[in-house]
KELUMVEX-389683 format. One line per 3 residues: their letters; for each residue x negated, y negated, z negated of N, C-alpha, C, O. Coordinates in pm, whole numbers. Atoms other than C-alpha are relative to their C-alpha. Layout:
BEGIN
A = X,Y,Z,X,Y,Z,X,Y,Z,X,Y,Z | ... .
END
This chain:
BEGIN
MIT = 71,-118,39,-8094,-4745,2413,96,96,-70,176,55,-154 | -89,-103,56,-7919,-4419,2321,-65,56,-126,-183,89,-129 | 54,-58,124,-7955,-4296,1967,1,152,11,93,209,69 .
PYT = 6,-146,-10,-8060,-3934,1935,114,64,-81,148,19,-191 | -109,-69,66,-7782,-3697,1844,-32,149,-1,-46,211,104 | 34,-142,13,-7860,-3351,1715,104,67,-90,190,3,-150 .
FSI = -93,-77,81,-7676,-3079,1538,-13,-37,-148,88,-46,-218 | 20,35,141,-7829,-3173,1202,63,-135,-34,117,-152,-143 | -65,130,23,-7707,-3531,1236,153,18,-4,221,-43,-86 .
WVQ = -144,-25,-3,-7358,-3404,1325,47,65,-130,152,29,-183 | -36,-66,125,-7353,-3177,1020,-1,-100,-114,86,-95,-201 | 4,101,105,-7456,-3468,798,124,-89,4,177,-127,-100 .
EQA = -120,83,-14,-7168,-3673,937,127,74,-40,221,14,-90 | -119,-80,26,-6920,-3389,894,-4,75,-133,86,154,-160 | 16,-75,126,-7039,-3263,554,119,-16,-93,168,83,-147 .
VPL = -111,23,93,-6762,-3421,350,129,67,51,193,138,-25 | -121,-69,-46,-6472,-3306,573,-13,153,-4,83,223,-39 | 20,-145,5,-6622,-2956,600,7,52,-144,62,159,-170 .
LII = -4,-38,142,-6665,-2943,222,144,-1,-51,183,87,-128 | -141,7,40,-6302,-3048,172,77,120,55,154,182,-18 | -68,-114,-61,-6177,-2781,414,-40,130,-69,45,213,-101 .
FSC = 49,-121,67,-6395,-2514,253,59,13,-140,101,121,-180 | -53,-5,136,-6281,-2604,-98,151,27,0,202,95,-90 | -144,-31,-12,-5913,-2597,13,21,149,28,110,211,-30 .
LVG = -12,-143,-30,-5961,-2249,158,-31,85,-123,43,179,-153 | 36,-75,121,-6134,-2122,-157,111,-15,-104,148,82,-170 | -108,23,95,-5862,-2280,-372,125,78,37,192,133,-51 .
GFL = -117,-76,-45,-5589,-2120,-162,-14,148,-28,79,212,-77 | 22,-142,27,-5742,-1774,-186,1,28,-150,52,131,-193 | -1,-16,145,-5795,-1819,-561,143,-3,-53,179,76,-140 .
LLY = -139,8,40,-5432,-1920,-603,76,128,36,154,178,-45 | -64,-125,-41,-5314,-1614,-407,-44,117,-89,37,202,-126 | 53,-108,84,-5538,-1385,-612,62,-5,-139,107,97,-192 .
ISA = -57,15,134,-5415,-1523,-944,149,34,2,199,98,-90 | -143,-28,-12,-5053,-1504,-827,24,151,11,115,203,-53 | -16,-144,-17,-5092,-1140,-719,-30,74,-131,42,167,-167 .
RRR = 34,-63,128,-5259,-1044,-1049,112,-21,-102,147,70,-176 | -108,31,94,-4985,-1217,-1248,125,80,33,192,132,-57 | -119,-76,-42,-4709,-1052,-1045,-15,147,-37,80,210,-85 .
RSE = 24,-140,32,-4865,-710,-1091,10,24,-150,70,123,-192 | -7,-19,146,-4905,-756,-1468,144,-12,-50,182,57,-144 | -141,11,36,-4539,-866,-1492,74,129,37,160,175,-39 .
MVK = -64,-125,-40,-4433,-554,-1300,-32,111,-99,56,188,-138 | 40,-103,95,-4631,-331,-1535,70,-21,-134,118,74,-195 | -62,32,128,-4494,-508,-1843,150,31,2,204,79,-97 .
NRV = -144,-23,-9,-4133,-482,-1721,36,146,18,154,182,9 | -28,-141,-27,-4167,-109,-1651,-46,93,-111,-68,212,-88 | 37,-83,114,-4264,13,-1992,113,102,-21,230,64,-28 .
GVT = -99,-106,20,-4087,347,-2043,47,65,129,116,167,124 | -36,-63,-127,-4039,420,-1672,-104,108,27,-224,82,30 | 89,-114,-24,-4183,764,-1601,46,74,124,146,40,186 .
EQS = -37,-85,-114,-4176,1024,-1328,136,66,-26,218,75,65 | -126,-67,32,-3892,1202,-1510,118,-97,10,223,-60,62 | -110,96,-9,-3680,886,-1538,27,-37,146,142,-59,185 .
FVR = -17,27,-143,-3743,815,-1167,80,112,65,173,86,141 | -67,-115,-59,-3632,1166,-1071,146,6,-47,235,34,33 | -138,0,52,-3324,1146,-1299,85,-107,69,200,-82,104 .
HMA = -72,108,-65,-3225,813,-1146,35,39,144,148,18,189 | -24,-39,-139,-3262,948,-792,102,115,6,186,118,96 | -93,-113,2,-3074,1271,-882,143,-48,-25,238,15,23 .
AYD = -134,54,25,-2781,1061,-1005,66,-46,130,189,-54,138 | -51,42,-131,-2744,942,-645,-15,111,106,-23,83,225 | 4,-120,-85,-2767,1298,-501,-127,14,85,-123,69,194 .
FDP = 128,-25,-66,-3133,1287,-400,-60,126,-58,-45,153,-177 | 64,-124,42,-3324,1614,-417,-109,-31,-103,-201,-108,-74 | 102,27,104,-3525,1615,-743,-141,40,44,-238,-28,10 .
FLS = 132,-43,-47,-3810,1807,-578,-63,-105,91,-180,-138,76 | 52,102,-91,-3846,1547,-302,-33,-129,-73,-132,-195,-43 | 26,121,79,-3822,1261,-550,-130,14,-79,-211,-78,-83 .
KET = 121,-23,81,-4090,1414,-772,-125,0,88,-226,-60,53 | 115,-5,-91,-4323,1488,-479,-36,-139,52,-154,-173,63 | 24,136,-49,-4283,1133,-346,-65,-85,-108,-162,-156,-82 .
YRY = 56,76,112,-4352,979,-687,-147,39,-23,-234,-47,-33 | 137,-48,24,-4661,1195,-740,-94,-39,114,-207,-81,90 | 84,35,-114,-4791,1134,-389,-40,-148,-5,-157,-182,11 .
LQQ = 30,144,3,-4764,757,-420,-94,-35,-114,-178,-123,-100 | 88,26,114,-4931,764,-762,-141,55,22,-239,-13,-5 | 129,-67,-7,-5211,1009,-684,-77,-25,130,-198,-43,127 .
VQL = 69,14,-128,-5287,969,-313,-10,-147,42,-117,-193,82 | 1,142,-39,-5187,608,-241,-48,-90,-113,-58,-211,-96 | 61,69,114,-5324,509,-585,81,-119,-51,26,-224,-81 .
VDF = -86,100,63,-5027,308,-708,-10,27,-149,32,133,-196 | 32,-26,140,-5124,267,-1072,99,-62,-98,62,-98,-210 | -104,45,92,-4796,146,-1221,127,79,29,139,135,138 .
PLL = -122,-78,-21,-4454,310,-1265,81,-50,120,88,-170,145 | -76,32,-121,-4238,322,-953,149,-7,-30,200,64,-116 | -146,7,1,-3877,222,-910,48,28,143,-24,1,238 .
PGD = -50,-31,-135,-3658,335,-617,4,-121,93,-16,-105,213 | -11,118,-83,-3618,-21,-492,-131,-69,32,-131,-174,97 | 130,62,-27,-3990,-96,-478,-29,-2,150,-14,98,219 .
SLD = 37,16,-140,-4096,-228,-140,-137,64,21,-230,40,-55 | 126,-69,-25,-4370,-13,10,-112,-97,35,-227,-74,-2 | 107,92,-39,-4557,-309,155,-23,-109,-105,-137,-131,-145 .
EDL = 18,112,91,-4496,-598,-86,-34,44,-142,-124,-13,-205 | 22,-42,138,-4480,-412,-418,-114,100,-15,-194,91,-108 | 100,-105,12,-4702,-112,-352,-127,-26,80,-228,40,60 .
GLD = 119,37,-77,-4942,-272,-105,-34,95,113,-151,103,153 | 26,-93,-110,-4905,-11,170,20,-70,133,121,-139,153 | -18,56,-134,-4961,-121,527,74,103,86,93,217,43 .
PDD = -76,-95,-84,-4768,40,818,-72,133,25,-7,237,33 | 74,-126,-20,-5045,296,875,7,88,-125,17,210,-115 | -12,-77,125,-5031,398,507,138,63,-11,152,176,-58 .
VKE = -136,-54,5,-4654,443,534,12,119,95,70,221,58 | -4,-113,-95,-4693,663,845,-75,121,-57,-29,234,-46 | 79,-108,61,-4962,865,667,79,65,-113,79,188,-127 .
SVR = -81,-53,111,-4736,902,362,111,88,51,134,197,-2 | -109,-79,-57,-4446,1024,573,-54,133,50,3,238,21 | 58,-122,-57,-4665,1275,755,-44,96,-110,-14,215,-104 .
DLL = 49,-85,109,-4828,1405,436,114,58,-83,112,176,-120 | -113,-48,81,-4501,1428,244,85,102,76,135,197,16 | -73,-100,-79,-4326,1610,528,-72,134,-6,-10,239,-23 .
RAT = 80,-123,4,-4608,1863,533,8,63,-140,25,185,-151 | 1,-51,138,-4613,1897,151,135,57,-42,141,148,-126 | -133,-46,40,-4238,1949,125,60,101,98,173,145,80 .
GRE = -46,-100,-95,-4208,2188,421,110,-51,91,204,22,123 | -100,62,-87,-4009,1951,639,-61,-26,137,-183,-36,151 | 45,28,-137,-4028,1886,1013,13,-148,31,103,-216,-19 .
FRP = -7,139,-45,-4098,1551,1172,101,-10,112,85,54,216 | -102,25,-101,-3794,1437,1366,19,-151,11,91,-209,-71 | -7,146,-8,-3831,1076,1484,141,-54,22,167,-169,-14 .
GIL = -136,47,-25,-3463,1053,1587,82,-18,-126,187,-84,-122 | -73,9,126,-3351,1082,1225,-7,-142,-57,85,-187,-125 | 26,132,58,-3492,742,1138,86,-106,69,59,-144,183 .
SSP = -88,100,-59,-3214,489,1195,-41,-142,-38,1,-238,27 | 50,131,41,-3385,203,1012,-142,19,-53,-181,130,-87 | 138,-15,47,-3741,130,904,-6,42,-147,86,16,-225 .
IIT = 21,-42,139,-3876,280,584,-61,-118,-74,-178,-152,-56 | 41,121,71,-3896,-22,355,-31,28,-147,-130,-21,-201 | 12,-23,144,-3854,108,-1,-35,146,-29,-35,231,61 .
VED = 27,-137,44,-3946,417,-199,125,86,22,114,201,63 | -125,-72,-22,-3580,519,-183,19,36,148,65,146,179 | -9,-29,-143,-3587,494,198,-90,117,38,-55,200,121 .
LVR = 95,-109,-28,-3888,725,202,58,134,-44,52,232,30 | -61,-124,49,-3712,988,-11,122,36,87,143,153,117 | -117,-23,-85,-3395,948,200,-43,61,134,21,153,184 .
YLQ = 49,-54,-127,-3595,1012,519,-47,145,-17,-19,230,67 | 45,-137,24,-3758,1321,368,119,94,-15,118,205,38 | -116,-85,24,-3422,1455,257,78,24,129,137,131,146 .
ASP = -73,-16,-126,-3270,1398,602,-76,86,100,-16,138,194 | 81,-80,-93,-3557,1580,776,29,148,-22,38,193,-136 | -30,-143,14,-3484,1948,849,-121,76,-54,-236,38,-34 .
RSG = 108,-85,50,-3682,2219,676,-69,66,118,-7,92,221 | 71,-70,-105,-3950,2382,885,43,146,1,108,192,-93 | -39,-141,-12,-3904,2741,1002,-43,83,-118,35,164,-168 .
EAR = 51,-76,114,-4121,2881,724,77,-33,-127,109,57,-205 | -72,40,120,-3942,2682,456,141,56,0,192,95,-105 | -135,-58,-8,-3601,2801,582,-2,148,-35,89,196,-102 .
ELV = 10,-142,31,-3717,3163,561,-17,23,-150,43,114,-207 | 21,-14,145,-3837,3117,202,129,-27,-76,159,42,-174 | -125,32,68,-3506,2957,101,101,114,18,170,152,-77 .
SQA = -96,-109,-25,-3302,3234,265,-41,127,-76,46,202,-120 | 46,-117,75,-3518,3504,98,29,-16,-148,60,81,-217 | -25,26,142,-3473,3339,-242,148,13,-33,183,40,-148 .
S = -145,-7,27,-3093,3341,-203,52,138,-10,172,157,-32 .
END
């Protein structure tokens, strides 16, 4: 005689393994959450005294345009909602939490805000850090309107 087998009987037999798997998943996500929170708080604590002005001064020491540095810093703080001080070496994805679409949006918005043209051939390597983003903006040519304003000001 065959014993009846239903879904409810199968679930009763598999309850313990399913509970173990579920608790491991919850524990893993909890561990990742705590680790991310701790890392972020360490970053904030280590950056006491870092301001927009110190960021711009640091970038200017390496011949980066102060206007582009300031605009990039402000954009990342205000639009991308990065709520801690930025350093030039910050990774856009790991440190700031930007995905590739956010990086593309940032490039497009910053080019428009700074009066620069999009030239995909300029990019010789991927934009990984905040410094790479400013470097790409600085390498991009000014748009026609921006060139006219600069020539009129001279």
